[in-house]
SEZA-516373 format. One record per residue: residue number from 0; residue in one letter; x, y, z of N, C-alpha, C, O in turn. Coordinates in Angstrom, 3 decimals, padded with zeros to 6 digits. Example, Ala and Ser with C-alpha at 12.3 -4.5 7.8 and 13.67 -1.06 7.14 Angstrom:
<recs>
num,residu,n_u,n_v,n_w,ca_u,ca_v,ca_w,c_u,c_v,c_w,o_u,o_v,o_w
0,a,013.190,-005.690,007.800,012.300,-004.500,007.800,013.200,-003.300,007.800,014.236,-003.319,008.465 .
1,s,012.850,-002.250,007.080,013.670,-001.060,007.140,012.900,000.030,007.870,013.409,001.138,008.039 .
</recs>
This chain:
<recs>
num,residu,n_u,n_v,n_w,ca_u,ca_v,ca_w,c_u,c_v,c_w,o_u,o_v,o_w
0,m,009.691,020.269,014.912,010.579,019.157,014.632,011.065,019.261,013.192,010.251,019.388,012.277 .
1,g,012.388,019.208,012.973,012.939,019.324,011.636,012.760,018.052,010.831,012.437,016.993,011.369 .
2,e,012.977,018.177,009.529,012.858,017.012,008.664,014.012,016.054,008.952,015.161,016.473,009.089 .
3,q,013.695,014.779,009.041,014.699,013.787,009.387,014.827,012.732,008.301,013.843,012.328,007.681 .
4,f,016.051,012.298,008.085,016.333,011.159,007.227,016.904,010.076,008.126,017.783,010.342,008.945 .
5,r,016.413,008.868,007.976,016.918,007.747,008.756,017.172,006.587,007.798,016.458,006.405,006.812 .
6,t,018.198,005.813,008.112,018.535,004.664,007.278,018.875,003.475,008.161,019.542,003.617,009.185 .
7,d,018.410,002.303,007.754,018.763,001.052,008.420,019.192,000.073,007.333,018.449,-000.180,006.384 .
8,r,020.404,-000.480,007.480,020.928,-001.433,006.494,021.314,-002.729,007.194,021.905,-002.720,008.274 .
9,t,020.970,-003.827,006.563,021.323,-005.144,007.089,021.597,-006.081,005.923,021.067,-005.900,004.827 .
10,r,022.425,-007.078,006.170,022.708,-008.115,005.170,022.320,-009.473,005.745,022.412,-009.722,006.947 .
11,y,021.888,-010.331,004.844,021.480,-011.673,005.236,022.069,-012.683,004.269,022.274,-012.378,003.094 .
12,p,022.346,-013.897,004.762,022.737,-014.963,003.840,021.612,-015.219,002.832,020.432,-015.055,003.142 .
13,t,021.998,-015.617,001.642,021.017,-015.874,000.592,020.375,-017.234,000.822,020.778,-018.240,000.238 .
14,h,019.375,-017.237,001.680,018.659,-018.474,001.988,017.246,-018.132,002.429,017.017,-017.142,003.123 .
15,r,016.320,-018.955,002.020,014.901,-018.737,002.320,014.631,-018.622,003.829,013.687,-017.947,004.241 .
16,a,015.451,-019.272,004.638,015.258,-019.240,006.092,015.374,-017.825,006.659,014.912,-017.573,007.772 .
17,h,015.975,-016.909,005.922,016.186,-015.551,006.432,015.090,-014.566,006.022,015.159,-013.388,006.371 .
18,v,014.090,-015.032,005.293,012.968,-014.160,004.918,012.302,-013.608,006.172,012.033,-012.409,006.253 .
19,k,012.036,-014.461,007.140,011.376,-014.020,008.375,012.236,-013.006,009.127,011.715,-012.016,009.640 .
20,s,013.537,-013.239,009.196,014.426,-012.295,009.884,014.387,-010.921,009.228,014.319,-009.902,009.915 .
21,a,014.428,-010.895,007.904,014.375,-009.618,007.181,013.042,-008.920,007.414,013.000,-007.722,007.693 .
22,r,011.957,-009.673,007.298,010.617,-009.103,007.502,010.467,-008.566,008.928,009.946,-007.469,009.128 .
23,d,010.921,-009.338,009.913,010.798,-008.913,011.309,011.622,-007.665,011.594,011.183,-006.790,012.340 .
24,r,012.810,-007.575,011.010,013.632,-006.377,011.231,012.977,-005.144,010.611,012.942,-004.080,011.230 .
25,v,012.457,-005.286,009.385,011.767,-004.160,008.743,010.601,-003.712,009.616,010.406,-002.515,009.831 .
26,r,009.833,-004.661,010.114,008.696,-004.341,010.981,009.167,-003.609,012.247,008.579,-002.600,012.636 .
27,r,010.223,-004.118,012.884,010.716,-003.510,014.126,011.248,-002.087,013.893,010.941,-001.172,014.657 .
28,v,012.037,-001.912,012.846,012.606,-000.587,012.557,011.497,000.406,012.216,011.508,001.537,012.703 .
29,a,010.546,-000.005,011.390,009.435,000.889,011.037,008.630,001.266,012.277,008.168,002.401,012.392 .
30,f,008.459,000.329,013.204,007.772,000.621,014.467,008.581,001.627,015.281,008.021,002.580,015.823 .
31,e,009.891,001.419,015.369,010.760,002.345,016.108,010.744,003.738,015.489,010.924,004.732,016.193 .
32,w,010.530,003.815,014.189,010.446,005.103,013.507,009.061,005.718,013.636,008.799,006.785,013.080 .
33,d,008.184,005.060,014.358,006.845,005.576,014.663,005.933,005.662,013.441,005.066,006.533,013.371 .
34,l,006.128,004.766,012.489,005.218,004.729,011.345,003.920,004.059,011.762,003.905,003.232,012.674 .
35,e,002.845,004.411,011.103,001.560,003.831,011.492,001.483,002.363,011.083,002.205,001.912,010.194 .
36,e,000.604,001.637,011.742,000.540,000.181,011.594,000.295,-000.264,010.157,000.876,-001.257,009.722 .
37,s,-000.542,000.437,009.415,-000.803,000.015,008.031,000.461,000.103,007.175,000.678,-000.745,006.309 .
38,v,001.285,001.103,007.403,002.544,001.237,006.665,003.510,000.132,007.089,004.185,-000.462,006.248 .
39,i,003.575,-000.142,008.384,004.448,-001.202,008.896,004.064,-002.546,008.276,004.927,-003.303,007.833 .
40,t,002.778,-002.829,008.250,002.296,-004.088,007.669,002.642,-004.177,006.190,003.110,-005.215,005.720 .
41,d,002.413,-003.092,005.454,002.739,-003.080,004.021,004.236,-003.283,003.792,004.630,-004.048,002.912 .
42,l,005.072,-002.603,004.578,006.520,-002.754,004.433,006.960,-004.186,004.717,007.822,-004.719,004.018 .
43,a,006.377,-004.808,005.730,006.732,-006.190,006.066,006.367,-007.143,004.925,007.142,-008.038,004.586 .
44,l,005.193,-006.949,004.340,004.785,-007.795,003.207,005.693,-007.577,001.999,006.098,-008.531,001.335 .
45,i,006.004,-006.318,001.724,006.894,-006.006,000.600,008.268,-006.629,000.834,008.854,-007.204,-000.083 .
46,a,008.782,-006.515,002.059,010.082,-007.108,002.383,010.067,-008.613,002.139,011.008,-009.161,001.565 .
47,s,009.007,-009.277,002.571,008.891,-010.728,002.356,008.934,-011.074,000.877,009.653,-011.983,000.464 .
48,e,008.165,-010.346,000.086,008.089,-010.647,-001.347,009.411,-010.378,-002.059,009.874,-011.210,-002.839 .
49,l,010.022,-009.223,-001.799,011.266,-008.886,-002.496,012.413,-009.785,-002.057,013.234,-010.188,-002.881 .
50,f,012.479,-010.104,-000.762,013.537,-010.985,-000.269,013.363,-012.391,-000.847,014.330,-013.012,-001.288 .
51,t,012.135,-012.881,-000.841,011.865,-014.200,-001.410,012.248,-014.240,-002.883,012.856,-015.209,-003.339 .
52,n,011.899,-013.201,-003.628,012.289,-013.142,-005.045,013.804,-013.190,-005.203,014.319,-013.869,-006.091 .
53,a,014.516,-012.469,-004.342,015.979,-012.468,-004.422,016.532,-013.871,-004.173,017.453,-014.307,-004.863 .
54,v,015.978,-014.571,-003.198,016.441,-015.925,-002.898,016.127,-016.882,-004.050,016.980,-017.669,-004.460 .
55,l,014.910,-016.811,-004.564,014.458,-017.789,-005.559,014.954,-017.519,-006.976,015.210,-018.459,-007.728 .
56,h,015.091,-016.259,-007.345,015.329,-015.937,-008.751,016.678,-015.307,-009.063,017.092,-015.299,-010.222 .
57,a,017.366,-014.787,-008.075,018.607,-014.071,-008.366,019.768,-015.017,-008.644,020.666,-014.673,-009.413 .
58,h,019.772,-016.186,-008.044,020.846,-017.161,-008.204,022.215,-016.503,-008.032,023.070,-016.609,-008.912 .
59,p,022.424,-015.826,-006.904,023.698,-015.136,-006.708,024.856,-016.113,-006.511,024.665,-017.281,-006.173 .
60,a,026.040,-015.603,-006.730,027.237,-016.416,-006.543,027.334,-016.875,-005.087,026.848,-016.207,-004.175 .
61,r,027.957,-017.998,-004.899,028.113,-018.548,-003.555,028.799,-017.531,-002.643,029.769,-016.882,-003.034 .
62,g,028.284,-017.405,-001.438,028.871,-016.491,-000.474,028.327,-015.074,-000.539,028.605,-014.272,000.352 .
63,r,027.567,-014.748,-001.561,026.980,-013.409,-001.661,025.802,-013.298,-000.711,025.153,-014.292,-000.384 .
64,e,025.538,-012.097,-000.281,024.440,-011.853,000.644,023.371,-010.990,-000.014,023.582,-010.399,-001.073 .
65,i,022.224,-010.936,000.646,021.138,-010.056,000.225,021.131,-008.875,001.186,021.100,-009.056,002.403 .
66,g,021.160,-007.674,000.635,021.117,-006.468,001.455,019.705,-005.918,001.523,019.004,-005.857,000.513 .
67,v,019.294,-005.523,002.706,017.985,-004.910,002.905,018.211,-003.546,003.541,018.830,-003.439,004.600 .
68,t,017.706,-002.506,002.888,017.865,-001.137,003.370,016.498,-000.492,003.485,015.667,-000.595,002.583 .
69,l,016.278,000.165,004.595,015.054,000.923,004.826,015.462,002.377,005.008,016.325,002.682,005.830 .
70,v,014.845,003.278,004.245,015.185,004.703,004.296,013.915,005.495,004.564,012.929,005.381,003.836 .
71,l,013.955,006.292,005.612,012.849,007.187,005.933,013.279,008.601,005.592,014.287,009.091,006.101 .
72,s,012.522,009.248,004.741,012.776,010.643,004.393,011.461,011.392,004.538,010.404,010.768,004.625 .
73,p,011.508,012.703,004.563,010.251,013.445,004.688,009.298,013.068,003.551,009.607,013.264,002.376 .
74,g,008.158,012.534,003.916,007.136,012.219,002.929,007.194,010.846,002.300,006.316,010.503,001.508 .
75,c,008.217,010.033,002.631,008.351,008.743,001.946,009.177,007.770,002.784,010.107,008.171,003.484 .
76,v,008.828,006.500,002.701,009.682,005.440,003.234,010.001,004.511,002.067,009.125,004.151,001.281 .
77,r,011.276,004.132,001.973,011.756,003.332,000.839,012.400,002.055,001.367,013.210,002.087,002.293 .
78,l,012.029,000.945,000.768,012.614,-000.352,001.096,013.387,-000.832,-000.119,012.849,-000.869,-001.226 .
79,e,014.648,-001.201,000.081,015.490,-001.693,-001.003,015.969,-003.098,-000.671,016.349,-003.380,000.465 .
80,v,015.951,-003.969,-001.661,016.517,-005.307,-001.518,017.528,-005.482,-002.643,017.189,-005.415,-003.824 .
81,r,018.783,-005.709,-002.247,019.866,-005.816,-003.223,020.400,-007.238,-003.235,020.630,-007.837,-002.184 .
82,d,020.595,-007.771,-004.435,021.186,-009.102,-004.572,022.214,-009.077,-005.694,022.293,-008.113,-006.455 .
83,a,022.995,-010.137,-005.789,024.080,-010.200,-006.766,023.660,-010.827,-008.090,024.487,-010.968,-008.991 .
84,g,022.407,-011.200,-008.223,021.938,-011.812,-009.459,021.684,-010.782,-010.545,021.402,-009.618,-010.260 .
85,n,021.787,-011.219,-011.791,021.558,-010.314,-012.917,020.161,-010.419,-013.508,019.767,-009.569,-014.307 .
86,a,019.406,-011.444,-013.132,018.049,-011.613,-013.662,017.157,-010.488,-013.152,017.093,-010.234,-011.949 .
87,l,016.473,-009.821,-014.067,015.597,-008.714,-013.680,014.189,-009.230,-013.400,013.670,-010.066,-014.141 .
88,p,013.575,-008.732,-012.333,012.215,-009.169,-012.019,011.208,-008.566,-012.992,011.369,-007.439,-013.462 .
89,t,010.181,-009.332,-013.277,009.095,-008.833,-014.116,007.772,-009.242,-013.492,007.592,-010.388,-013.078 .
90,a,006.865,-008.308,-013.430,005.523,-008.613,-012.939,004.785,-009.346,-014.050,004.895,-008.988,-015.222 .
91,r,004.041,-010.361,-013.677,003.278,-011.107,-014.677,001.904,-011.415,-014.114,001.682,-011.342,-012.905 .
92,e,001.007,-011.751,-014.983,-000.351,-012.135,-014.592,-000.417,-013.658,-014.527,-000.533,-014.312,-015.564 .
93,p,-000.345,-014.235,-013.327,-000.413,-015.692,-013.232,-001.838,-016.185,-013.482,-002.811,-015.456,-013.292 .
94,s,-001.930,-017.425,-013.907,-003.259,-018.014,-014.072,-003.861,-018.271,-012.692,-003.146,-018.271,-011.689 .
95,d,-005.157,-018.486,-012.643,-005.844,-018.700,-011.369,-005.309,-019.905,-010.607,-005.320,-019.907,-009.376 .
96,d,-004.844,-020.923,-011.312,-004.360,-022.118,-010.630,-002.839,-022.137,-010.446,-002.289,-023.125,-009.959 .
97,d,-002.167,-021.069,-010.827,-000.724,-020.966,-010.635,-000.453,-020.582,-009.178,-000.916,-019.532,-008.731 .
98,p,000.290,-021.409,-008.424,000.513,-021.117,-007.006,001.537,-020.011,-006.747,001.656,-019.551,-005.612 .
99,t,002.270,-019.575,-007.755,003.285,-018.536,-007.574,003.083,-017.423,-008.594,002.185,-017.485,-009.434 .
100,g,003.932,-016.406,-008.507,003.927,-015.363,-009.520,003.156,-014.113,-009.162,002.918,-013.266,-010.023 .
101,r,002.760,-013.981,-007.900,001.964,-012.815,-007.503,002.736,-011.794,-006.667,002.191,-010.753,-006.298 .
102,g,003.994,-012.085,-006.369,004.769,-011.234,-005.478,004.891,-009.797,-005.940,004.619,-008.876,-005.169 .
103,l,005.294,-009.587,-007.184,005.454,-008.219,-007.674,004.115,-007.531,-007.891,004.026,-006.306,-007.806 .
104,l,003.075,-008.305,-008.170,001.732,-007.706,-008.243,001.332,-007.171,-006.873,000.751,-006.092,-006.763 .
105,l,001.649,-007.934,-005.832,001.370,-007.484,-004.465,002.190,-006.242,-004.133,001.665,-005.280,-003.573 .
106,v,003.473,-006.261,-004.477,004.330,-005.093,-004.239,003.755,-003.872,-004.952,003.690,-002.789,-004.371 .
107,g,003.340,-004.041,-006.201,002.765,-002.933,-006.962,001.477,-002.405,-006.373,001.158,-001.226,-006.524 .
108,t,000.736,-003.265,-005.704,-000.506,-002.841,-005.058,-000.230,-002.083,-003.765,-000.900,-001.093,-003.473 .
109,l,000.747,-002.538,-002.992,001.027,-001.942,-001.683,001.877,-000.679,-001.773,001.700,000.247,-000.982 .
110,a,002.791,-000.639,-002.725,003.720,000.488,-002.841,003.158,001.554,-003.776,002.377,001.259,-004.681 .
111,d,003.567,002.785,-003.541,003.217,003.865,-004.466,004.088,003.803,-005.720,003.669,004.222,-006.799 .
112,r,005.308,003.276,-005.566,006.230,003.105,-006.680,007.131,001.915,-006.386,007.435,001.625,-005.229 .
113,w,007.553,001.234,-007.435,008.619,000.246,-007.302,009.368,000.195,-008.619,008.813,000.502,-009.675 .
114,d,010.627,-000.193,-008.548,011.436,-000.265,-009.760,012.694,-001.072,-009.466,012.890,-001.574,-008.359 .
115,v,013.534,-001.182,-010.480,014.784,-001.929,-010.380,015.923,-001.027,-010.822,015.815,-000.319,-011.824 .
116,i,017.012,-001.056,-010.071,018.230,-000.342,-010.435,019.298,-001.400,-010.683,019.654,-002.148,-009.772 .
117,t,019.811,-001.465,-011.908,020.863,-002.438,-012.206,022.210,-001.865,-011.792,022.431,-000.654,-011.831 .
118,q,023.107,-002.766,-011.394,024.449,-002.391,-010.997,025.449,-003.267,-011.740,025.061,-004.199,-012.444 .
119,v,026.716,-002.972,-011.588,027.738,-003.770,-012.260,027.570,-005.240,-011.874,027.601,-006.124,-012.730 .
120,v,027.394,-005.482,-010.600,027.096,-006.829,-010.114,025.750,-006.760,-009.413,025.621,-006.123,-008.368 .
121,g,024.768,-007.401,-009.975,023.468,-007.494,-009.323,022.549,-006.319,-009.590,022.688,-005.580,-010.565 .
122,k,021.600,-006.186,-008.673,020.555,-005.168,-008.826,019.965,-004.836,-007.468,020.152,-005.561,-006.491 .
123,t,019.246,-003.720,-007.430,018.459,-003.331,-006.263,017.027,-003.156,-006.720,016.753,-002.411,-007.660 .
124,v,016.119,-003.839,-006.056,014.692,-003.647,-006.291,014.197,-002.802,-005.129,014.432,-003.134,-003.968 .
125,f,013.509,-001.704,-005.445,013.025,-000.843,-004.368,011.528,-000.630,-004.490,010.942,-000.739,-005.567 .
126,a,010.934,-000.322,-003.351,009.517,000.036,-003.282,009.401,001.226,-002.348,010.071,001.283,-001.317 .
127,e,008.549,002.177,-002.710,008.352,003.378,-001.901,006.886,003.527,-001.526,005.986,003.261,-002.323 .
128,i,006.675,003.961,-000.289,005.338,004.283,000.201,005.349,005.746,000.607,006.168,006.165,001.425 .
129,d,004.447,006.513,000.038,004.329,007.925,000.392,003.690,008.060,001.767,002.804,007.288,002.134 .
130,l,004.151,009.048,002.518,003.662,009.295,003.870,003.046,010.679,003.958,003.450,011.597,003.245 .
131,q,002.077,010.819,004.828,001.502,012.125,005.141,002.056,012.541,006.495,002.072,011.730,007.421 .
132,k,002.504,013.762,006.632,003.117,014.213,007.877,002.140,014.277,009.047,002.568,014.390,010.196 .
133,s,000.853,014.208,008.781,-000.121,014.438,009.848,-000.402,013.229,010.723,-000.955,013.399,011.810 .
134,t,-000.052,012.027,010.311,-000.466,010.884,011.118,000.628,009.854,011.314,001.302,009.452,010.366 .
135,t,000.790,009.440,012.535,001.542,008.254,012.918,000.689,007.567,013.962,-000.457,007.959,014.187 .
136,r,001.224,006.568,014.589,000.454,005.877,015.625,000.024,006.845,016.722,-001.019,006.645,017.344 .
137,y,000.811,007.888,016.967,000.526,008.808,018.068,000.032,010.171,017.607,-000.047,011.102,018.408 .
138,g,-000.302,010.302,016.324,-000.887,011.543,015.832,000.104,012.625,015.468,-000.300,013.741,015.143 .
139,m,001.402,012.323,015.513,002.418,013.310,015.154,003.474,012.619,014.306,003.658,011.408,014.426 .
140,g,004.153,013.340,013.472,005.284,012.771,012.771,005.074,012.542,011.295,004.556,013.410,010.592 .
141,v,005.479,011.357,010.814,005.573,011.145,009.378,004.766,009.969,008.849,005.058,009.514,007.743 .
142,g,003.803,009.460,009.537,003.045,008.289,009.084,002.107,008.580,007.935,001.824,009.738,007.627 .
143,r,001.624,007.521,007.301,000.714,007.635,006.158,-000.718,007.741,006.653,-001.097,007.068,007.612 .
144,a,-001.530,008.597,005.992,-002.940,008.759,006.364,-003.766,007.617,005.841,-004.977,007.582,006.055 .
</recs>
């Protein structure tokens, strides 16, 4: 089987109600790509955190959407969340009684890499998970060990 690149792109209205839709689509696409369950779960959590951050902190112009892109390449799966806001995300250490502020810490724990790419309008926050070619749910393909 040759090396394959796959991409899935979707846009959502900038509203908290669409976090579940984005997370569910990432989960479904990753399942269709035959990634192992631990990778699917991690991608879904990362999608929730990055999408929620885009809704809460980006403050995009009215009518702008949030783009979610999933890219599968040999050895890596990448999740991108693009919004029209200019505020850059920063990971911080919340206090024990702070109910928020752990999203990027979670992303940093689950992903092998994450970063921000600024654009003329807005930014893309991405997270990557490295994959081992030896394991997927069915023992073949591109899943993570």
